[in-house]
C-alpha positions in Angstrom: 21.3 0.7 -13.9 21.1 -0.9 -17.3 19.5 -4.4 -17.5 18.1 -6.5 -20.3 14.5 -7.6 -20.2 15.7 -11.2 -20.1 17.6 -10.5 -16.9 14.5 -9.0 -15.4 12.6 -12.1 -16.3 15.3 -14.4 -14.8 15.6 -12.3 -11.6 11.8 -12.3 -11.0 11.0 -15.8 -12.3 8.8 -14.2 -15.0 8.2 -15.0 -18.6 9.5 -12.7 -21.3 7.2 -11.7 -24.2 8.6 -9.6 -27.0 12.1 -8.3 -27.8 14.9 -8.5 -25.3 15.3 -4.8 -24.9 17.4 -2.8 -22.4 15.8 -1.1 -19.5 17.3 1.7 -17.4 15.6 2.3 -14.1 11.9 1.7 -13.2 8.7 3.6 -12.6 5.3 2.8 -11.0 3.7 6.0 -12.1 2.9 6.3 -15.8 2.8 10.1 -15.5 6.4 10.2 -14.4 7.8 7.3 -16.6 10.8 8.3 -18.6 12.1 6.7 -21.8 13.9 3.4 -21.3 12.4 2.6 -17.9 10.7 -0.5 -16.8 7.0 0.2 -15.9 5.7 -1.6 -12.9 1.9 -1.5 -12.6 1.0 -1.6 -8.9 -2.5 -3.0 -8.0 -3.8 -0.8 -5.1 -6.8 1.6 -5.0 -6.4 1.7 -8.8 -5.0 -1.0 -11.0 -1.7 0.1 -12.6 -2.4 -2.3 -15.5 -4.8 0.3 -16.8 -1.9 2.6 -17.4 0.5 0.3 -19.3 -0.3 1.8 -22.6 0.3 5.3 -21.3 3.6 4.2 -19.9 4.6 2.7 -23.2 3.5 6.0 -24.9 5.8 7.9 -22.5 8.8 5.7 -23.6 8.9 2.8 -21.2 10.9 0.0 -22.9 9.2 -2.8 -21.1 6.7 -3.6 -18.4 5.7 -6.1 -15.7 2.3 -7.6 -15.8 0.1 -10.3 -14.2 -2.2 -10.3 -17.2 -1.9 -11.4 -20.8 0.7 -9.1 -22.4 -0.4 -6.5 -25.0 0.3 -7.2 -28.6 2.9 -4.5 -28.7 5.9 -3.8 -26.5 8.1 -6.0 -24.3 6.5 -7.6 -21.2 7.6 -9.8 -18.3 4.7 -11.7 -16.9 4.9 -12.3 -13.2 2.6 -13.6 -10.4 2.7 -10.4 -8.4 4.1 -7.1 -9.7 4.8 -5.6 -6.3 6.6 -8.7 -5.1 8.5 -8.9 -8.4 9.7 -5.3 -8.0 11.1 -6.0 -4.6 12.8 -9.2 -5.8 14.3 -7.4 -8.8 15.6 -4.6 -6.6 17.2 -7.1 -4.2 18.9 -8.9 -7.2 20.1 -5.5 -8.5 21.4 -4.5 -5.1 23.7 -7.5 -5.1 25.3 -6.2 -8.2 26.2 -2.9 -6.5 29.6 -2.9 -4.7 29.1 0.4 -3.0 28.1 1.6 0.5 24.4 1.9 1.1 23.1 4.3 3.8 19.7 3.6 5.3 17.9 6.4 7.1 14.9 6.0 9.4 13.3 7.9 12.3 9.9 9.2 13.3 10.9 12.7 12.4 13.7 14.2 10.3 14.5 11.3 8.1 13.7 13.0 4.8 15.7 16.1 5.7 18.5 14.0 7.1 18.6 11.9 3.9 18.9 15.0 1.8 21.6 16.5 3.9 23.5 13.2 3.8 23.3 13.2 0.0 24.6 16.8 0.0 27.5 16.1 2.5 28.6 13.0 0.5 28.0 14.7 -2.8 30.9 17.0 -2.2 33.4 14.2 -2.8 31.4 11.2 -4.1 28.7 10.5 -6.8 25.6 9.9 -4.8 22.1 8.5 -5.6 19.3 9.1 -3.1 15.6 8.5 -3.3 13.4 11.3 -4.5 11.2 13.2 -2.1 10.2 10.6 0.5 10.1 7.5 -1.7 10.7 5.2 1.4 8.3 2.2 1.0 8.0 -1.0 -0.9 7.6 0.8 -4.2 9.8 3.9 -3.8 12.9 2.1 -2.3 13.2 -0.6 -5.0 12.7 2.0 -7.8 15.5 4.1 -6.2 17.8 1.1 -6.2 17.0 0.2 -9.8 17.7 3.9 -10.8 21.2 3.8 -9.4 23.7 4.7 -12.1 26.4 2.2 -12.8 29.1 4.7 -11.8 27.5 5.7 -8.4 29.8 5.7 -5.4 27.1 5.7 -2.6 23.4 5.0 -2.4 21.3 6.7 0.3 17.8 5.4 0.9 15.1 6.5 3.3 13.1 3.8 5.1 9.6 4.4 6.3 7.6 2.3 8.8 3.9 1.7 9.4 4.3 -1.5 11.4 6.6 -4.3 12.6 8.7 -6.0 10.0 8.4 -3.3 7.3 11.9 -1.9 7.8 13.3 -5.4 8.0 11.8 -6.2 4.6 13.3 -3.0 3.1 16.6 -3.9 4.6 16.5 -7.3 3.0 16.2 -5.6 -0.4 18.6 -2.6 0.2 21.3 -4.3 2.2 22.4 -1.1 4.1 25.9 -1.0 5.3 25.4 2.2 7.3 22.2 2.9 9.3 21.1 6.2 10.7 18.3 6.6 13.2 17.1 10.2 13.9 14.4 9.9 16.5 11.6 7.9 18.0 8.3 9.7 18.5 4.6 9.0 18.7 3.8 8.3 15.1 2.1 5.1 13.9 1.8 4.0 17.5 -1.6 2.4 16.9 0.0 -0.2 14.7 2.8 -1.1 17.1 1.2 -0.7 20.6 2.8 2.6 21.6 6.0 4.5 21.5 8.1 1.6 22.7 6.8 -0.4 19.8 7.9 2.4 17.4 11.4 2.0 18.9 11.4 -1.7 18.3 10.2 -1.3 14.7 12.8 1.4 13.9 15.5 -0.7 15.5 15.1 -3.2 12.7 17.4 -1.1 10.6 20.4 -1.4 13.0 19.6 -5.0 13.8 20.1 -5.9 10.2 23.4 -4.1 9.6 26.5 -6.2 8.8 29.2 -6.6 11.5 31.5 -4.5 9.3 28.8 -1.7 9.0 28.1 1.3 11.2 25.0 2.3 13.2 24.8 6.1 13.5 22.5 7.0 16.4 21.1 10.2 17.9 22.7 10.4 21.4 20.1 13.0 22.4 17.1 10.5 22.0 17.2 8.0 24.8 15.3 5.3 22.8 17.6 5.7 19.8 20.8 5.7 21.9 19.7 2.3 23.4 19.6 0.8 20.0 23.4 0.6 20.1 23.0 -2.6 22.2 21.0 -4.3 19.4 23.3 -4.2 16.4 26.2 -6.4 15.3 27.7 -3.3 13.6 30.0 -0.6 15.1 28.2 2.3 16.7 28.8 6.0 16.3 26.7 8.6 18.1 25.9 12.2 17.1 24.2 15.2 18.7 24.8 17.4 21.7 26.2 14.5 23.6 27.5 12.4 20.7 30.9 11.4 19.5 30.2 13.6 16.5 29.2 16.6 18.7 27.4 19.9 17.8 27.8 22.9 20.1 27.4 26.7 20.2 24.2 26.6 18.1 22.9 30.0 17.0 20.0 31.0 14.8 20.0 34.0 12.4 17.0 36.2 11.6 15.6 33.5 9.3 16.2 30.7 12.0 19.0 29.3 10.0 21.4 27.5 12.4 25.2 27.9 12.7 27.1 25.7 15.0 30.4 24.0 15.7 31.0 20.3 15.2 33.7 18.1 16.6 34.3 14.6 15.5 36.9 11.8 15.2 37.9 13.4 11.9 38.4 16.9 13.2 36.1 19.8 13.6 34.8 23.1 12.2 32.0 25.6 11.8 28.8 24.9 9.9 26.4 27.6 8.7 23.2 26.1 7.2 21.1 27.6 4.4 17.9 25.9 5.7 15.8 27.1 8.6 15.1 25.3 11.9 17.1 24.6 15.0 16.4 20.9 14.5 18.3 21.0 11.2 21.6 21.3 13.2 21.0 17.8 14.5 20.1 16.4 11.0 23.3 18.0 9.6 25.4 16.6 12.4 24.1 13.1 11.4 25.1 13.9 7.8 28.6 14.9 8.9 28.9 11.6 10.9 28.0 9.6 7.7 30.5 11.6 5.7 33.2 10.8 8.2 32.4 7.1 8.2 32.3 6.8 4.4 35.0 9.2 3.3 37.3 9.4 6.3 37.0 13.2 6.3 34.4 15.9 7.1 36.0 19.0 5.6 34.2 18.8 2.2 31.0 17.9 4.0 31.1 21.0 6.2 31.4 23.3 3.1 28.7 21.4 1.2 26.2 21.6 4.0 26.4 25.3 4.0 25.0 25.3 0.4 22.4 22.5 0.8 18.7 23.5 0.4 
């Protein structure tokens, strides 16, 4: 996504110092910064301001800062770089007139995100977050890296406590929400597994009425989330409206199975191992059906996804 430094300053309430250069995408890691990107120094265990010069040396065209700008380069001075990154991404999201798929769950969300991107990528130009960039730094960087000609954006959303997914939704504005599972992870922060369900439910609670919640019918806590969303609900799984059946594993534990859906059915043979991948792939097929109105291309593409 191409922006001018002056637009970054306006969106974040910052002060521009230096030339009004173009920025394309963003980075918070100077070691991975690419030419033309906006560098965002995060203050955590280490202070990202210490790496501004390295980021500029790697080709960053501008940077955010809470400190006095360097004598060289283009800077946008803000009160808080982390908050400014979220604000900028929310502003950029409003410029995108495309479906946004949010994915969360105690397990399976990264694999499901990757399979969704593969299923949609057969017929659409898709952007998805790298690896598991699913927090207050990774998600906005993913949004800001969305090409202007993208058709769909897929973002993974992680959770460590109450309100976190809600904050990510406020930035990403998902129109489709996928919840894979509720399990005993991060329970200490939310008072047990029922607290995990409440925290994960924030994704479907914040979908628009015209959106779709795609829920795992085989997880009771996930299935109950259908009563907590203003959006339409579509279930997947062994008991879902997008239903998998006849699951078999080959010698490398790669699943093959049949899927039936409102858009037709067919056979799927995955190239990835693990019986659980059949459920993740079925979620991806459900997303493809909702967004493209067909699952045929997705069935083929999932057989090649790694």
